[in-house]
C-alpha positions as a printed NumPy array, in Angstrom:
array([[  84.63 , -243.141,  -66.243],
       [  85.306, -246.723,  -65.435],
       [  83.318, -248.156,  -68.451],
       [  85.703, -246.144,  -70.715],
       [  88.899, -248.165,  -70.105],
       [  87.537, -251.319,  -68.215],
       [  89.362, -253.248,  -71.235],
       [  92.641, -252.786,  -69.844],
       [  93.182, -253.455,  -66.203],
       [  92.275, -255.585,  -63.28 ],
       [  89.494, -254.642,  -60.982],
       [  90.458, -255.531,  -57.352],
       [  89.087, -254.749,  -54.051],
       [  91.019, -252.031,  -52.447],
       [  91.355, -250.968,  -48.706],
       [  93.934, -248.267,  -48.735],
       [  94.611, -244.802,  -47.399],
       [  93.407, -242.086,  -49.425],
       [  95.687, -241.283,  -52.092],
       [  95.994, -241.354,  -56.031],
       [  98.278, -243.894,  -57.573],
       [  99.623, -244.512,  -60.756],
       [  97.591, -247.818,  -61.676],
       [  98.736, -248.815,  -65.278],
       [ 100.665, -248.005,  -67.934],
       [ 101.01 , -248.912,  -71.764],
       [ 103.89 , -247.577,  -73.939],
       [ 103.576, -249.92 ,  -77.184],
       [ 100.813, -247.451,  -78.727],
       [ 101.18 , -247.22 ,  -82.531],
       [ 104.174, -249.854,  -83.023],
       [ 104.247, -252.532,  -85.213],
       [ 101.795, -255.308,  -84.016],
       [ 100.488, -253.117,  -81.178],
       [  97.275, -253.961,  -79.433],
       [  96.513, -249.856,  -79.393],
       [  97.496, -247.083,  -81.421],
       [  97.945, -244.347,  -78.375],
       [ 100.161, -244.847,  -75.169],
       [  98.301, -244.409,  -72.014],
       [  98.326, -244.148,  -68.313],
       [  95.689, -244.873,  -65.698],
       [  95.531, -242.984,  -62.315],
       [  93.598, -244.569,  -59.586],
       [  91.923, -242.956,  -56.363],
       [  92.527, -245.682,  -53.582],
       [  90.879, -243.616,  -51.189],
       [  87.312, -243.183,  -49.635],
       [  86.896, -239.583,  -50.629],
       [  87.35 , -237.587,  -54.024],
       [  91.006, -236.517,  -54.531],
       [  91.773, -233.315,  -56.769],
       [  94.37 , -233.231,  -59.716],
       [  94.571, -229.627,  -59.232],
       [  98.39 , -228.515,  -59.643],
       [  99.553, -231.887,  -60.165],
       [ 101.492, -233.218,  -62.939],
       [ 102.531, -236.495,  -64.467],
       [ 106.133, -236.613,  -65.465],
       [ 108.007, -239.281,  -67.68 ],
       [ 111.742, -239.949,  -68.327],
       [ 113.17 , -242.799,  -70.19 ],
       [ 114.942, -245.595,  -68.537],
       [ 118.303, -243.702,  -67.824],
       [ 117.17 , -240.338,  -68.9  ],
       [ 117.715, -237.124,  -66.907],
       [ 115.314, -235.002,  -68.973],
       [ 111.85 , -235.269,  -67.88 ],
       [ 108.414, -234.404,  -70.221],
       [ 105.681, -233.069,  -68.028],
       [ 102.206, -233.094,  -68.31 ],
       [ 100.086, -230.621,  -65.987],
       [  96.896, -232.162,  -64.881],
       [  93.496, -230.148,  -64.947],
       [  91.565, -228.933,  -62.133],
       [  89.218, -231.962,  -61.678],
       [  88.579, -234.732,  -59.019],
       [  88.7  , -238.393,  -59.102],
       [  85.858, -239.809,  -57.312],
       [  86.575, -242.396,  -54.498],
       [  87.437, -245.794,  -56.087],
       [  87.567, -244.29 ,  -59.842],
       [  89.904, -244.049,  -62.328],
       [  91.365, -241.061,  -64.789],
       [  92.533, -242.399,  -68.2  ],
       [  95.22 , -240.373,  -70.068],
       [  96.016, -240.971,  -73.593],
       [  99.387, -240.198,  -74.905],
       [  99.129, -239.761,  -78.788],
       [ 101.79 , -241.523,  -80.793],
       [ 102.94 , -241.114,  -84.522],
       [ 102.322, -244.758,  -85.162],
       [  99.021, -246.037,  -86.675],
       [  99.134, -249.813,  -85.682],
       [  96.343, -251.027,  -83.251],
       [  92.919, -250.156,  -82.048],
       [  91.889, -246.971,  -81.052],
       [  91.928, -246.367,  -77.597],
       [  88.573, -245.408,  -75.534],
       [  87.676, -241.832,  -75.228],
       [  90.314, -240.622,  -72.399],
       [  89.768, -238.231,  -69.62 ],
       [  92.676, -236.157,  -70.829],
       [  94.854, -236.571,  -73.891],
       [  98.467, -235.377,  -73.168],
       [  99.714, -232.333,  -75.059],
       [ 102.971, -232.18 ,  -73.252],
       [ 104.892, -235.587,  -73.996],
       [ 106.73 , -236.098,  -77.303],
       [ 105.223, -237.487,  -80.477],
       [ 106.896, -240.979,  -79.453],
       [ 104.784, -241.217,  -76.246],
       [ 106.292, -243.305,  -73.546],
       [ 108.699, -246.415,  -73.924],
       [ 106.933, -249.88 ,  -73.871],
       [ 109.694, -251.71 ,  -72.281],
       [ 111.614, -249.631,  -69.767],
       [ 111.035, -246.017,  -68.153],
       [ 110.23 , -243.854,  -65.306],
       [ 106.733, -242.376,  -64.23 ],
       [ 106.334, -239.667,  -61.625],
       [ 103.11 , -238.404,  -60.204],
       [ 103.827, -235.   ,  -58.482],
       [ 101.679, -232.675,  -56.368],
       [ 103.144, -229.617,  -57.911],
       [ 104.027, -228.676,  -61.475],
       [ 107.785, -228.287,  -61.157],
       [ 109.816, -229.982,  -63.823],
       [ 111.789, -232.728,  -62.438],
       [ 115.767, -233.196,  -63.389],
       [ 118.337, -236.119,  -62.839],
       [ 117.562, -239.358,  -62.237],
       [ 114.732, -238.434,  -59.635],
       [ 115.325, -240.808,  -56.996],
       [ 111.852, -241.75 ,  -55.618],
       [ 113.375, -241.324,  -52.201],
       [ 112.505, -237.662,  -52.402],
       [ 109.329, -238.57 ,  -50.92 ],
       [ 106.401, -236.372,  -50.531],
       [ 108.511, -233.277,  -49.133],
       [ 109.581, -232.829,  -52.634],
       [ 105.933, -233.423,  -53.995],
       [ 106.252, -236.882,  -55.01 ],
       [ 103.083, -238.832,  -54.649],
       [ 103.849, -241.947,  -56.508],
       [ 106.811, -243.205,  -58.741],
       [ 107.036, -246.288,  -61.076],
       [ 110.238, -247.452,  -62.671],
       [ 109.873, -250.229,  -65.001],
       [ 112.169, -252.438,  -67.09 ],
       [ 115.615, -251.645,  -66.843],
       [ 114.986, -248.288,  -65.303],
       [ 117.742, -246.862,  -63.172],
       [ 115.289, -245.288,  -60.612],
       [ 112.279, -247.164,  -58.789],
       [ 110.585, -247.49 ,  -55.58 ],
       [ 111.906, -250.051,  -53.229],
       [ 114.47 , -252.663,  -54.225],
       [ 113.243, -253.646,  -57.486],
       [ 111.812, -252.121,  -60.639],
       [ 108.055, -253.095,  -62.07 ],
       [ 108.276, -255.661,  -64.936],
       [ 108.742, -254.558,  -68.477],
       [ 105.651, -253.925,  -70.81 ],
       [ 105.358, -254.59 ,  -74.577],
       [ 103.446, -253.582,  -77.594],
       [ 100.857, -256.155,  -76.578],
       [ 101.183, -255.833,  -72.747],
       [ 100.626, -253.307,  -70.053],
       [ 102.285, -252.709,  -66.629],
       [  99.618, -252.651,  -63.739],
       [  99.058, -252.565,  -60.268],
       [  98.304, -256.128,  -59.692],
       [  97.039, -256.533,  -55.997],
       [  95.885, -252.835,  -55.816],
       [  98.2  , -252.11 ,  -52.981],
       [ 100.946, -249.587,  -52.55 ],
       [ 104.024, -251.051,  -50.579],
       [ 106.348, -248.826,  -52.253],
       [ 108.348, -251.591,  -53.967],
       [ 107.525, -251.45 ,  -57.655],
       [ 108.862, -254.901,  -58.262],
       [ 106.136, -256.318,  -55.58 ],
       [ 103.083, -253.992,  -56.626],
       [ 103.353, -254.291,  -60.426],
       [ 102.921, -257.051,  -62.938],
       [ 102.54 , -257.297,  -66.636],
       [  99.585, -258.591,  -68.382],
       [  99.941, -259.863,  -72.029],
       [  96.013, -259.919,  -72.443],
       [  95.285, -256.359,  -72.346],
       [  92.075, -257.395,  -70.715],
       [  91.068, -257.507,  -66.991],
       [  93.021, -260.84 ,  -66.476],
       [  90.222, -262.329,  -64.241],
       [  90.991, -264.371,  -61.268],
       [  87.394, -265.722,  -61.163],
       [  87.694, -267.404,  -64.33 ],
       [  91.098, -268.729,  -66.24 ],
       [  90.739, -268.795,  -69.831],
       [  92.726, -271.262,  -71.786],
       [  91.463, -270.393,  -75.266],
       [  88.942, -267.909,  -76.957],
       [  88.653, -268.183,  -80.447],
       [  86.07 , -267.319,  -83.606],
       [  85.873, -269.378,  -86.564],
       [  84.129, -268.134,  -89.797],
       [  81.234, -270.451,  -90.749],
       [  78.84 , -270.394,  -93.591],
       [  76.738, -267.272,  -92.799],
       [  77.896, -267.238,  -89.344],
       [  80.682, -266.906,  -86.881],
       [  81.279, -269.883,  -84.345],
       [  82.898, -268.52 ,  -80.949],
       [  84.598, -270.956,  -78.545],
       [  86.021, -270.581,  -75.278],
       [  87.369, -272.902,  -72.696],
       [  88.254, -272.251,  -69.056],
       [  90.696, -274.079,  -66.631],
       [  89.127, -273.009,  -63.39 ],
       [  86.102, -271.04 ,  -62.436],
       [  85.25 , -269.679,  -58.971],
       [  81.748, -268.147,  -58.023],
       [  81.3  , -267.881,  -62.129],
       [  77.735, -266.991,  -62.803],
       [  78.089, -266.848,  -66.53 ],
       [  79.171, -265.001,  -69.477],
       [  77.894, -262.341,  -71.856],
       [  78.987, -262.607,  -75.317],
       [  79.493, -258.86 ,  -76.681],
       [  80.186, -257.748,  -80.346],
       [  81.459, -254.619,  -81.55 ],
       [  82.286, -253.135,  -85.094],
       [  85.261, -251.083,  -83.842],
       [  86.579, -252.664,  -80.969],
       [  85.393, -249.738,  -78.508],
       [  81.528, -249.783,  -78.456],
       [  80.166, -253.238,  -77.561],
       [  76.752, -254.781,  -77.149],
       [  75.551, -257.91 ,  -75.606],
       [  74.314, -260.309,  -78.086],
       [  74.102, -263.492,  -75.759],
       [  74.241, -264.879,  -72.087],
       [  75.782, -268.16 ,  -71.266],
       [  75.604, -269.971,  -67.559],
       [  78.886, -270.332,  -66.175],
       [  79.89 , -273.416,  -64.073],
       [  80.085, -271.773,  -60.539],
       [  82.81 , -273.317,  -58.812],
       [  85.13 , -275.795,  -61.046],
       [  88.473, -276.998,  -61.362],
       [  88.167, -278.961,  -64.404],
       [  88.249, -277.692,  -68.217],
       [  84.761, -276.444,  -69.377],
       [  84.164, -275.733,  -72.957],
       [  81.425, -273.048,  -74.283],
       [  80.42 , -271.847,  -77.728],
       [  77.924, -269.46 ,  -79.266],
       [  77.081, -269.07 ,  -83.075],
       [  76.56 , -265.517,  -84.144],
       [  74.321, -265.894,  -87.035],
       [  74.457, -262.305,  -87.711],
       [  77.806, -261.304,  -88.349],
       [  78.911, -257.77 ,  -89.45 ],
       [  80.188, -257.603,  -93.163],
       [  84.032, -257.091,  -92.624],
       [  85.475, -257.148,  -89.218],
       [  83.755, -258.513,  -86.026],
       [  85.387, -257.726,  -82.595],
       [  84.272, -259.891,  -79.773],
       [  84.883, -260.196,  -75.961],
       [  83.444, -261.847,  -72.969],
       [  81.844, -260.288,  -69.81 ],
       [  82.03 , -262.61 ,  -66.959],
       [  80.222, -261.951,  -63.812],
       [  80.161, -263.555,  -60.607],
       [  77.49 , -264.101,  -58.425],
       [  78.061, -261.199,  -56.302],
       [  77.874, -259.032,  -59.359],
       [  81.647, -258.628,  -59.763],
       [  82.387, -258.247,  -63.757],
       [  85.555, -258.995,  -65.728],
       [  86.421, -258.96 ,  -69.467],
       [  88.245, -261.287,  -71.697],
       [  90.811, -260.122,  -74.276],
       [  89.297, -259.009,  -77.396],
       [  89.316, -261.182,  -80.769],
       [  88.562, -260.104,  -84.081],
       [  86.931, -262.348,  -86.939],
       [  86.531, -261.373,  -90.376],
       [  83.099, -262.123,  -92.182],
       [  83.474, -261.606,  -95.905],
       [  80.528, -262.797,  -97.877],
       [  82.437, -262.556, -101.198],
       [  85.672, -264.327, -100.116],
       [  87.892, -261.897, -101.515],
       [  88.682, -259.439,  -98.648],
       [  92.545, -258.599,  -98.503],
       [  93.966, -255.957,  -96.398],
       [  97.878, -255.323,  -95.919],
       [  99.478, -253.027,  -93.558],
       [ 101.414, -251.057,  -92.871],
       [ 101.835, -249.725,  -96.3  ],
       [ 104.21 , -248.235,  -96.955],
       [ 106.213, -250.671,  -95.05 ],
       [ 109.909, -249.948,  -93.547],
       [ 112.467, -252.413,  -94.427],
       [ 112.816, -255.223,  -91.885],
       [ 109.166, -254.398,  -90.394],
       [ 106.737, -257.086,  -89.881],
       [ 103.687, -257.076,  -92.843],
       [ 100.253, -257.931,  -91.539],
       [  98.13 , -259.542,  -93.849],
       [  94.345, -259.798,  -92.971],
       [  92.313, -261.775,  -95.71 ],
       [  89.393, -264.178,  -96.265],
       [  90.12 , -267.891,  -95.506],
       [  89.617, -268.754,  -99.018],
       [  92.504, -266.577, -100.381],
       [  96.135, -267.844, -100.573],
       [  99.301, -265.626, -101.002],
       [ 101.006, -267.396, -104.133],
       [ 103.726, -264.799, -104.809],
       [ 105.494, -261.665, -103.673],
       [ 107.077, -260.032, -106.956],
       [ 109.017, -256.796, -107.73 ],
       [ 108.397, -254.679, -111.039],
       [ 111.133, -256.986, -112.523],
       [ 109.139, -259.969, -111.951],
       [ 111.58 , -261.319, -109.564],
       [ 109.94 , -263.576, -106.838],
       [ 110.733, -263.321, -102.821],
       [ 109.571, -265.804, -100.02 ],
       [ 108.687, -263.42 ,  -97.433],
       [ 108.291, -259.735,  -96.538],
       [ 111.37 , -259.834,  -94.328],
       [ 113.382, -260.498,  -97.915],
       [ 111.982, -257.143,  -99.309],
       [ 114.458, -254.1  ,  -99.897],
       [ 113.213, -250.644, -100.658],
       [ 110.815, -250.671, -103.761],
       [ 107.398, -251.381, -105.14 ],
       [ 106.119, -254.873, -104.822],
       [ 102.947, -256.923, -105.88 ],
       [ 101.218, -259.447, -103.58 ],
       [  99.514, -261.865, -105.566],
       [  96.438, -263.943, -103.888],
       [  94.275, -266.554, -105.433],
       [  90.686, -267.682, -104.032],
       [  89.558, -271.15 , -103.937],
       [  87.522, -270.317, -106.92 ],
       [  90.395, -269.334, -109.031],
       [  89.975, -265.518, -108.758],
       [  93.165, -263.609, -108.567],
       [  93.767, -260.568, -106.522],
       [  97.133, -258.193, -106.4  ],
       [  97.795, -255.79 , -104.008],
       [ 100.756, -253.162, -104.274],
       [ 103.435, -252.707, -101.307],
       [ 105.667, -250.087, -101.123],
       [ 108.881, -250.702,  -98.96 ],
       [ 110.819, -247.449,  -98.088]])
């Protein structure tokens, strides 16, 4: 199971009593500019033996809500030290596809869970909660774990977990469960493993003639054996294309580079797999580099665009957006100025080639 969702969370060493914990949540799925197209929740078995989900449920309410959505969990077991990945479909379309889940929720609303604030409860029964659901109800009421994040009106301990966003997860940062959400959880804006062994200051990719040049820089390294450069067509299935030695232990800036001489036509997704000398591995964030032989690639999304929504433009470096015009020929400076109607985005290449894309604003 681990390989299915290793992109999302921090690997840590745990030494806890046997129990299932809410390990990570993401509620920005499908929103404009989101990293992934679905919401998700990750459960973790922190114990030394398999733990069953039979007759358990995962329940969600908004930050101040008293109505709870309930997902009954299947009769499966999570192996000791393993994870259980639950996707929650949304109506949005932005973001990369999430990896294949262990379970796709069919009980939460089409809007999923909120990105910034909300409440999640893991129960040892299938009785629907009501009201605020104060987590002090405890195990006698079937409560196994509870996370209130952002501005939630209920949470474990004296403080809520931090807010998430369209590009960040709320995750159990140290692997411990002190029953204080504000202490146990953190927010990770990279949607990656956030490795402690290596601190990245940058990871970028640039298009060169017939190749893509990757560069990354670290500020500190601890026990770092090296990196695997991994590539994908879809940001889900990766293959290793190179191995680069690390600096071991270092507290100075280190710069690394690799040239991919066989890029895919179109989108290329890259990540770094960093491995310690003891075999522990973590992953960097994913970056996307467009390789376009003809230099005339343009993609605009979302399309149709809601008024006031951010328009994303993916294009070849040789193309320049020259004008945005409506059907009357009137020009507009940015997509934020557009009201309901039909528009034409006009691009020009360095060779003088002109490309026009239609955009509908609702």
